[in-house]
C-alpha positions in Angstrom: 11.8 -27.1 -19.0 8.7 -24.9 -19.8 6.1 -24.3 -17.2 2.9 -22.3 -16.8 0.8 -24.6 -14.6 3.6 -26.4 -12.8 3.0 -29.3 -10.4 1.7 -29.7 -6.9 4.6 -30.6 -4.5 3.5 -32.6 -1.4 5.8 -33.0 1.6 4.9 -35.0 4.7 7.5 -34.0 7.3 6.6 -36.8 9.7 7.1 -39.5 7.1 9.8 -37.6 5.1 7.7 -38.4 2.1 7.9 -36.3 -1.0 5.6 -36.6 -4.0 4.2 -34.7 -7.0 0.7 -34.3 -8.2 -0.7 -33.0 -11.5 -1.9 -29.4 -11.2 -4.5 -29.6 -14.0 -7.4 -31.0 -11.9 -7.2 -27.9 -9.8 -7.2 -25.5 -12.8 -10.7 -24.3 -12.3 -9.4 -22.4 -9.2 -6.6 -20.8 -11.3 -3.7 -20.9 -8.9 -2.4 -19.4 -5.6 -5.1 -18.8 -3.1 -7.8 -20.5 -5.0 -6.0 -23.9 -5.3 -4.8 -23.6 -1.7 -8.3 -23.1 -0.4 -9.7 -26.0 -2.4 -7.1 -28.3 -1.0 -7.7 -27.1 2.6 -11.5 -27.5 2.2 -11.2 -31.0 0.8 -8.4 -32.4 3.0 -8.3 -30.8 6.4 -9.9 -32.9 9.1 -12.5 -31.3 11.3 -11.8 -30.6 14.9 -8.0 -30.5 14.9 -5.9 -27.7 16.4 -3.9 -25.5 14.0 -0.8 -26.9 15.7 -1.8 -30.5 14.9 0.6 -32.2 12.6 -2.3 -33.0 10.3 -2.9 -29.3 9.7 -1.9 -28.2 6.1 0.4 -25.4 5.2 -0.3 -24.6 1.6 2.0 -22.3 -0.4 0.6 -21.3 -3.8 2.2 -19.1 -6.6 -0.2 -17.2 -8.7 -0.8 -18.6 -12.1 0.8 -15.6 -13.8 3.9 -15.6 -11.5 7.1 -15.5 -13.3 5.6 -13.9 -16.4 6.1 -10.3 -17.5 2.5 -9.4 -16.5 2.7 -6.3 -14.2 3.6 -7.3 -10.6 3.1 -11.0 -11.3 4.9 -12.2 -8.2 2.5 -12.8 -5.4 2.3 -16.0 -3.3 -0.6 -17.1 -1.1 0.1 -19.1 2.1 -3.0 -20.8 3.6 -3.7 -22.9 6.7 -5.9 -23.1 9.7 -5.9 -19.8 11.6 -4.3 -20.0 15.1 -6.1 -17.0 16.3 -9.7 -17.7 15.0 -9.8 -21.4 14.2 -11.2 -20.5 10.8 -9.3 -20.0 7.6 -5.8 -18.6 7.8 -4.5 -16.9 4.8 -1.8 -14.4 3.7 -0.5 -13.0 0.4 3.0 -11.7 -0.2 5.2 -10.3 -3.0 8.9 -10.6 -3.5 10.7 -13.2 -5.7 9.7 -16.5 -4.1 6.6 -17.1 -6.2 8.3 -16.7 -9.6 11.2 -18.9 -8.5 8.7 -21.6 -7.6 7.2 -21.5 -11.0 10.7 -21.6 -12.6 11.3 -24.8 -10.6 8.1 -26.3 -12.1 6.0 -26.0 -9.0 2.7 -24.2 -8.6 1.8 -25.2 -5.1 3.5 -26.7 -2.1 1.4 -28.7 0.4 3.1 -29.4 3.7 1.8 -31.7 6.4 3.2 -33.6 9.4 5.9 -32.5 11.8 9.6 -33.1 11.6 11.3 -34.9 14.5 13.8 -32.1 14.7 14.0 -28.6 13.2 14.5 -28.8 9.4 14.4 -26.7 6.3 13.3 -27.6 2.8 15.6 -27.1 -0.2 13.9 -27.1 -3.7 16.5 -27.1 -6.5 14.4 -27.6 -9.6 13.1 -31.1 -9.2 15.5 -32.0 -6.5 13.8 -31.8 -3.1 15.8 -32.2 0.2 14.7 -32.0 3.8 17.8 -30.7 5.6 18.7 -30.5 9.3 18.3 -27.0 10.8 19.1 -27.6 14.4 22.1 -25.3 14.1 19.9 -22.4 13.3 17.4 -22.9 16.1 15.9 -19.7 17.5 18.0 -17.6 15.0 16.5 -14.4 13.7 15.4 -14.1 10.1 18.5 -12.3 8.9 20.8 -14.9 10.5 18.7 -17.7 9.1 18.9 -16.5 5.5 22.7 -15.9 5.8 23.4 -19.3 7.2 21.2 -21.2 4.7 22.5 -19.4 1.7 26.1 -20.1 2.7 25.1 -23.8 2.7 23.1 -24.1 -0.6 23.8 -20.9 -2.6 23.0 -17.2 -2.7 20.7 -17.5 -5.6 18.0 -19.4 -3.7 14.8 -17.5 -2.8 13.7 -18.1 0.7 10.8 -17.9 3.2 11.6 -18.5 6.9 10.4 -18.0 10.4 12.1 -16.3 13.3 12.1 -17.2 17.0 8.5 -16.2 17.3 7.4 -18.9 14.9 9.4 -21.6 16.6 7.9 -20.5 20.0 4.4 -20.8 18.5 3.6 -17.1 19.2 0.1 -16.7 17.7 1.2 -13.5 15.9 4.2 -15.1 14.2 4.5 -14.4 10.5 6.6 -15.8 7.6 9.2 -13.6 6.1 10.2 -13.7 2.4 13.4 -12.1 1.0 14.4 -11.0 4.5 11.9 -8.2 4.6 8.5 -9.1 3.2 6.0 -10.3 5.8 3.3 -12.9 5.1 1.3 -11.7 8.0 -1.9 -12.2 10.0 -3.5 -15.5 11.1 -0.4 -16.8 12.9 0.8 -18.7 9.8 4.4 -18.5 11.1 3.4 -20.4 14.2 1.9 -23.1 12.1 5.2 -23.4 10.2 7.0 -23.5 13.6 4.6 -26.2 14.8 5.9 -28.4 12.0 9.5 -27.9 13.1 10.0 -26.2 9.7 12.5 -23.2 9.8 12.6 -22.3 6.2 11.8 -23.2 2.6 14.4 -22.3 -0.1 13.8 -22.6 -3.8 15.8 -22.2 -7.0 14.4 -22.7 -10.5 16.2 -22.8 -13.8 13.2 -23.3 -16.1 11.2 -20.8 -18.1 7.5 -20.0 -18.4 5.5 -21.2 -21.4 3.0 -18.7 -22.7 0.3 -20.0 -25.0 0.2 -16.9 -27.2 3.5 -15.0 -26.4 3.1 -12.2 -29.0 -0.4 -11.4 -27.9 0.6 -11.7 -24.3 3.5 -9.3 -24.6 1.3 -6.8 -26.5 -1.2 -6.8 -23.7 1.6 -6.4 -21.1 2.9 -3.4 -23.0 -0.7 -1.9 -23.1 -1.2 -2.5 -19.4 2.1 -0.9 -18.5 1.4 2.1 -20.8 -2.0 2.4 -19.2 -0.5 2.4 -15.7 2.3 4.9 -16.6 -0.3 7.4 -17.9 -2.3 7.6 -14.7 -1.8 10.1 -11.9 -2.2 7.4 -9.3 0.7 5.4 -10.8 2.9 8.4 -10.9 2.3 9.0 -7.2 3.0 5.4 -6.5 6.2 5.5 -8.5 7.4 8.7 -6.8 6.3 8.0 -3.2 5.7 4.3 -2.9 3.7 3.6 0.3 3.3 7.3 0.8 1.2 7.9 -2.3 -1.3 9.6 0.0 0.1 12.8 1.5 -1.5 11.8 4.8 -1.9 8.3 6.2 -5.6 8.3 5.5 -7.1 9.6 2.3 -9.9 11.6 4.0 -10.8 12.3 7.6 -9.0 12.0 10.9 -9.3 8.2 10.9 -6.4 6.7 12.9 -6.2 4.0 15.5 -4.8 6.6 18.0 -4.0 5.0 21.3 -5.7 1.7 20.6 -8.8 3.1 18.8 -9.6 5.5 21.6 -11.7 7.7 19.4 -9.3 10.6 20.0 -7.1 12.0 17.3 -3.4 12.9 17.3 -2.3 16.4 17.9 -0.9 18.6 15.0 2.5 18.3 16.6 2.4 14.5 16.6 1.1 14.4 13.0 3.9 16.7 11.8 6.6 14.3 13.2 5.6 11.4 10.9 4.8 13.0 7.6 6.3 11.5 4.5 8.7 14.4 4.3 10.1 13.3 7.7 10.6 9.7 6.5 12.1 10.8 3.2 14.9 12.5 5.0 16.3 9.0 5.5 15.3 7.4 2.2 18.4 6.7 0.2 17.2 4.6 -2.7 14.8 2.0 -4.0 15.1 -1.7 -4.9 13.1 -3.2 -7.7 12.5 -6.4 -5.7 9.3 -7.9 -6.9 9.0 -9.6 -10.3 7.8 -7.5 -13.2 6.9 -4.6 -11.0 6.7 -1.2 -12.7 6.1 0.6 -9.4 9.3 -0.3 -7.4 7.8 0.6 -4.0 10.6 -1.2 -2.1 12.8 1.5 -0.4 16.0 1.7 1.6 16.5 4.0 4.5 19.9 4.9 6.1 21.4 7.2 8.7 24.4 7.5 10.9 23.9 6.7 14.6 26.6 6.5 17.2 29.3 6.5 14.6 27.7 3.6 12.6 25.4 3.5 9.6 21.9 2.1 10.2 20.3 0.7 7.0 16.8 -0.6 6.8 15.0 -2.1 3.8 11.3 -1.5 3.2 8.6 0.0 5.4 4.9 -0.9 5.4 2.1 1.7 5.3 0.7 -0.1 8.3 3.8 0.6 10.3 3.0 4.3 10.7 -0.4 3.5 12.1 0.8 0.6 14.3 3.8 2.1 15.9 3.0 5.7 15.5 -0.7 6.3 16.1 -1.6 3.1 17.9 1.4 2.9 20.3 2.4 6.5 20.4 5.9 6.3 18.8 6.1 9.6 16.8 9.6 9.3 15.5 10.4 8.1 11.9 13.7 6.4 12.9 12.1 4.5 15.8 9.2 3.4 13.6 11.7 2.1 11.0 13.6 0.3 13.7 10.4 -1.2 15.1 9.4 -2.5 11.7 12.9 -4.0 11.1 13.0 -5.6 14.6 9.6 -7.3 14.2 10.5 -8.6 10.8 13.8 -10.0 12.2 11.9 -11.7 15.1 9.3 -13.0 12.7 6.4 -11.1 14.3 3.4 -9.7 12.5 3.2 -6.0 13.5 -0.6 -5.7 12.9 -1.4 -8.4 15.4 1.4 -7.6 17.9 0.6 -3.9 18.0 -3.0 -4.9 18.7 -1.9 -6.9 21.7 0.5 -4.3 23.0 -2.1 -1.6 22.4 -4.5 -3.6 24.6 -1.9 -3.8 27.3 -1.1 -0.1 27.2 -4.8 0.9 27.5 -5.4 -1.6 30.2 -2.4 -0.3 32.2 -3.5 3.3 31.7 -7.0 2.4 33.0 -5.4 0.4 35.9 -7.0 -2.8 34.7 -3.4 -4.2 34.5 -0.9 -3.5 37.3 2.9 -4.1 37.6 2.0 -7.4 39.3 0.5 -8.5 35.9 3.3 -7.0 33.8 6.1 -8.4 36.1 7.3 -4.9 37.1 7.1 -3.3 33.6 5.8 0.2 33.5 3.8 0.7 30.3 3.5 4.1 28.8 2.4 5.3 25.3 5.4 6.0 23.2 8.0 4.5 25.5 10.0 2.9 22.7 12.7 1.4 24.9 10.2 -0.5 26.9 8.1 -1.4 23.9 11.0 -2.8 21.9 12.0 -5.0 24.9 8.4 -6.1 25.1 8.4 -7.1 21.5 11.5 -9.3 22.2 9.8 -10.8 25.2 6.8 -11.7 23.1 8.9 -13.4 20.5 10.7 -15.5 23.1 7.7 -16.0 25.3 9.4 -14.5 28.3 7.5 -13.2 31.4 4.6 -10.9 30.5 5.5 -11.4 26.9 4.2 -15.0 27.2 0.7 -13.7 27.9 0.8 -11.2 25.0 2.1 -14.0 22.7 -1.4 -15.5 22.9 -3.1 -12.5 21.4 -5.2 -9.9 23.2 -8.4 -12.0 23.1 -7.0 -15.0 24.9 -4.9 -12.7 27.2 -8.0 -10.6 28.2 -10.1 -13.8 28.8 -7.3 -15.0 31.1 -6.9 -11.8 33.0 -10.6 -10.7 33.1 -11.4 -7.6 35.2 -12.9 -5.7 32.3 -9.8 -6.0 30.1 -11.9 -7.6 27.4 -13.3 -4.2 26.5 -9.8 -3.0 25.5 -9.2 -5.9 23.1 -10.2 -4.6 19.6 -10.6 -7.7 17.5 -12.8 -9.4 14.9 -13.4 -13.1 15.3 -10.4 -13.4 17.6 -7.8 -11.5 15.4 -6.5 -8.1 16.4 -7.7 -5.3 14.2 -5.4 -2.9 12.3 -8.2 -1.1 10.5 -10.3 1.8 11.8 -14.0 1.4 11.1 -15.7 4.7 12.0 -16.0 6.6 8.7 -16.6 4.3 5.8 -19.3 1.6 5.8 -17.9 -0.1 2.7 -14.4 -0.3 4.2 -15.8 -1.4 7.6 -18.1 -4.1 6.2 -15.3 -5.5 4.0 -13.0 -5.7 7.0 -15.5 -7.3 9.4 -16.8 -10.0 7.0 -13.3 -11.1 6.0 -13.1 -14.9 6.2 -9.6 -14.7 7.7 -10.9 -12.5 10.6 -10.8 -8.7 10.6 -8.7 -7.6 7.7 -9.1 -5.1 4.8 -7.5 -7.2 2.0 -10.6 -9.4 1.3 -13.3 -6.9 0.3 -12.8 -3.6 2.1 -13.0 -0.7 -0.2 -12.8 3.1 0.3 -13.1 4.2 -3.3 -15.5 7.0 -2.4 -12.8 8.8 -0.5 -11.2 10.1 -3.7 -13.7 12.3 -5.5 -14.1 11.4 -9.2 -12.1 8.2 -9.0 -15.0 6.1 -10.4 -17.2 7.4 -13.3 -20.9 6.8 -13.3 -20.4 4.5 -16.3 -17.7 2.4 -14.4 -19.8 2.4 -11.2 -22.7 0.9 -13.1 -20.5 -1.7 -14.9 -18.5 -2.8 -11.8 -21.0 -2.4 -8.9 -24.4 -2.3 -10.6 -25.2 1.2 -9.2 -25.2 4.6 -10.9 -23.3 6.4 -8.2 -20.9 5.1 -5.4 -22.2 7.8 -3.1 -20.5 9.6 -0.1 -17.9 7.8 2.0 -20.0 7.8 5.2 -23.3 6.7 3.5 -24.6 3.1 3.9 -26.7 2.9 0.8 -25.5 0.3 -1.7 -22.1 -0.1 0.0 -22.6 -3.9 0.2 -22.4 -3.9 -3.6 -18.9 -2.4 -3.5 -17.8 -5.0 -1.0 -19.4 -7.9 -3.0 -17.5 -6.8 -6.1 -14.2 -6.2 -4.2 -14.3 -9.6 -2.6 -14.4 -11.3 -6.0 -11.8 -9.1 -7.6 -9.3 -9.3 -4.7 -9.7 -13.1 -4.8 -8.9 -13.1 -8.5 -5.8 -11.0 -7.9 -4.5 -13.6 -5.4 -5.2 -16.4 -7.7 -3.4 -14.7 -10.6 -0.5 -13.5 -8.4 -1.0 -9.8 -9.1 -0.4 -7.0 -6.6 -3.2 -4.8 -5.3 -1.3 -1.7 -6.2 -2.1 -2.0 -9.9 -5.8 -2.6 -9.8 -8.1 0.3 -10.8 -10.8 0.2 -8.1 -9.2 2.4 -5.5 -7.3 4.6 -8.0 -8.7 5.9 -11.3 -7.3 4.6 -14.6 -5.4 1.5 -13.4 -6.0 -2.2 -14.2 -9.5 -3.6 -14.3 -10.9 -7.2 -14.6 -10.9 -6.7 -18.4 -7.2 -6.1 -18.4 -6.6 -9.2 -16.2 -8.8 -11.4 -18.3 -6.9 -10.4 -21.4 -3.6 -11.3 -19.8 -4.9 -14.6 -18.5 -6.5 -15.5 -21.9 -3.3 -14.9 -23.8 -1.1 -16.7 -21.2 -3.3 -19.9 -21.1 -4.7 -19.9 -24.6 -8.2 -20.2 -23.2 -10.4 -17.1 -23.6 -12.0 -16.1 -20.3 -14.3 -13.1 -19.9 -14.1 -10.6 -17.0 -17.4 -12.0 -15.7 -16.1 -15.6 -15.7 -12.9 -14.4 -14.0 -14.9 -12.8 -11.3 -17.0 -15.9 -10.9 -13.8 -17.8 -10.1 -13.2 -15.2 -7.4 -16.7 -15.8 -6.1 -16.1 -19.5 -5.9 -13.0 -19.0 -3.8 -14.9 -16.7 -1.5 -17.6 -19.3 -1.0 -14.9 -22.0 -0.4 -13.5 -19.9 2.4 -16.9 -19.1 3.9 -17.8 -22.8 3.8 -14.5 -23.7 5.5 -15.4 -21.4 8.3 -18.9 -22.9 8.6 -17.3 -26.3 9.1 -14.5 -25.4 11.4 -16.0 -22.7 13.6 -19.2 -21.8 15.3 -19.5 -18.4 13.5 -22.8 -17.2 12.3 -24.5 -13.8 11.6 -23.6 -12.4 15.0 -19.9 -12.6 14.2 -20.3 -10.3 11.2 -20.9 -7.3 13.4 -18.2 -4.7 14.3 -16.4 -4.4 17.6 -18.4 -2.3 20.2 -15.5 0.3 20.3 -16.7 1.7 17.0 -20.3 2.1 18.2 -19.7 3.2 21.8 -16.6 5.4 21.3 -17.3 7.8 18.5 -14.4 9.3 16.6 -13.9 12.9 17.6 -17.2 12.6 19.4 -19.0 12.6 16.1 -18.6 9.5 13.9 -19.9 6.1 15.0 -21.3 2.9 13.3 -25.1 2.8 13.2 -26.0 -0.8 14.0 -29.5 -0.6 12.5 -28.1 0.5 9.2 -25.3 -2.1 9.5 -27.9 -4.8 10.0 -29.7 -3.7 6.9 -26.5 -3.5 4.9 -25.6 -7.0 6.1 -29.0 -8.4 5.0 -28.3 -7.0 1.5 -24.8 -8.3 1.5 -26.0 -11.9 2.2 -28.7 -11.5 -0.5 -26.0 -10.6 -3.0 -24.1 -13.7 -2.2 -27.1 -16.0 -1.9 -26.4 -16.7 1.7 -28.9 -17.3 4.5 -29.7 -14.1 6.4 -30.3 -15.8 9.7 -27.0 -17.8 9.9 -24.9 -16.1 7.2 -24.2 -19.5 5.7 -24.1 -20.3 2.0 -27.3 -21.8 0.6 -27.4 -25.0 -1.3 -28.6 -23.5 -4.6 -25.8 -20.8 -4.4 -23.1 -23.4 -4.1 -24.6 -25.6 -6.8 -24.7 -22.6 -9.2 -21.0 -22.1 -8.6 -20.3 -25.8 -9.4 -19.3 -26.5 -5.8 -21.3 -29.7 -5.4 -18.4 -31.2 -3.5 -18.8 -28.4 -0.9 -22.6 -29.0 -0.7 -22.1 -32.7 0.0 -19.6 -32.0 2.8 -21.7 -29.3 4.4 -24.8 -31.6 4.2 -22.9 -34.4 5.8 -22.1 -32.3 8.8 -25.5 -30.6 8.8 -24.1 -27.2 8.1 -26.5 -26.2 5.3 -29.2 -23.6 6.1 -32.6 -25.2 6.6 -34.8 -24.7 3.6 -38.2 -23.2 4.2 -40.9 -25.9 4.1 -43.1 -25.6 1.0 -46.6 -24.4 1.9 -49.2 -27.0 0.8 -51.8 -25.6 -1.5 
C-alpha cells in the first residue's frame, strides 16, 4: 500500500456505521486542520450544543505526516468549542499522525454517540468499535496499558481520562501517554460521544511524487536547521531554549495576572538549571524530528524512583507563576497529574487562578469552596483540587465549568478575576507586545497564541530588513512595545501557522521567531516535491488564508461575536505590569482597523466581506453566510 493523500474515514457511533471517502475533493485545503475546518463548516448544524451527538470530532493528519520532512508528525483535532461555542481546535505531535497515514487514512470524522463507552481500533483498513466499559473512568496511563494488552503494543493511541468522560470543559485528549491536544475542551467532546480512545496501526508506506528531489530538499532543510544558533539551543535545552521563561521583560502571569512580578528568590527556584538537575535523558518521540525536545526526568523519593516524561514550557508559567508553586519537582508532578487525568493545564490553571484570587479578595469563602482553604503555592490542596475537578466533586464541579461560567454563577464581583478571551481562560500575558497580544486575542479558537501571535521583535536582529519587507511588507519590524504595523506581523503569522498545521509540521522549525530556520519557501519546496505539483510560497500562504477565513466564517455562523469581542481583557488595561506597561485601547482600536483591512473584513462587525471570500474561491462559504444573513451589509451606491 502506498499513500500520500490517504482516505477520509467516517464513523457514526450511534449507528455503528463505518465508511470511507475519497480525499481528493478536499485537496485544495491540503490536509490536517484545513480539511477538518472545511468539513466542519460544511456539515455542522447551526444551533447545536458541543455535546450534541451531531457535533463532529475531526482528526486530521498533516499532508506531509509520515514522510522524512523535518518534524512532519502533527495532527489537528477540530470540533465545536465547549468553552466558547465557536471553533474548537488543537494541534499535537507524537506518532499518531504518521501512523494514520501509514494506515491509509488522512482524516477521521466521528459523529454520533455510542450507547456505552467504546474505543476505536484501526488496523490498516480493518476498523473495529470495541467495548470500553471495563476502562471507564480510568486514567490515561491505565487506559493505554489495558488497550495495548488487548490489541498490541505497536498501536499508537489517543485517549481521554476521567475529565473527558465527566465532560469537564477543560478536558483534553492525550497522545502517546504524554502529549496533550489541549484547549477548547475537545476531550469533553470526545467523552460526550462515549469514546474513550482511538488506536491506530499502519503497515503501509508513503508515496512521494519526486523522491530524489524530496530527500535532497529534506537534507538541505536539516542542514539549514543544524547551522543556526536557534536550532542548537533547541537541541541542547528543548523547551528551555530561552534562559528565562520570557525572552524579554518581566512578563509573567504572576498570581493570576496581578500585574506584580515574582521575587528574585522565586525566579531562582525555577530556572532551567534547577529543572536540569532531574533531567536524565531525552526521547526522540515525534516523527522525523531533528530537535528531540522530549525529555525524561527522574529522582528518588521516599525510597522509590519517580520518573516523568516531558514537560511543557507552559507548565512553568501555569503552576509556577500563575499558581505560586515554585518547586521544579512539584511542577513536574503537577504536569504529569493533569496529563493522567486528561486535563488541559492552561485552562485549569486559569480556573484555579481565578478561585485563588477570589478567595484572597474574600469574594469566595469556605462556604463556596466547601471548607477548602485556598492559598497561593499550597501544592497539596491544589493537587487535590485538580482531582476534584476531573471527577466533578464538590467545589471541583464548579471549576469544571471554566472560570467564565463559574464566575457568572457566583457573581459578587468574581467576574473581574476571570481572565479569559471569548470564554476561554488565558495562558498568555498581553502587556508588552501588541503583535503577540493581537494575535492571541483575535484567535478564532478563543484566546491562544498559536494562531497568529508573534513576538519576533523580542530577539534583536532576528529578522533582517530584507526578510521583513519580503514577509511582512514593512522595512522594519520595530520595537516590541510599539503598535505601528504590528497587525502586518499577525496577518502573516496567521497564514503561516495555518499552513504548518495543514502540512503537519511543528512550530519549532519555522524561521519567524528564530533567525535562520525554515520559511514558506522551504515548505513550498517540500510540498511541491512530495505531491509533484509545484506550489509557490505565496500560493501556500493563500491556502493558509483560506483556512483562517473558514474559521472566522464558522464563528460568524455559530456565535454572536463581532468587533467588540476582539478587544483584550480589562486586566491588561486596568492593572499595568509593574505599574508601567498597559494596553492602550485607542492604539489597539486603530491596529484592529488595519488588521481587518488586511483581511478584507468589515471594520464595524469584523466579519469577512463577500468579495474577500470570493477572491479566495470560497463561494460555498458566501452562499451559507448569505443564507443566514451573516454577510456585512454593502454600502449603498450613491446615485449620480
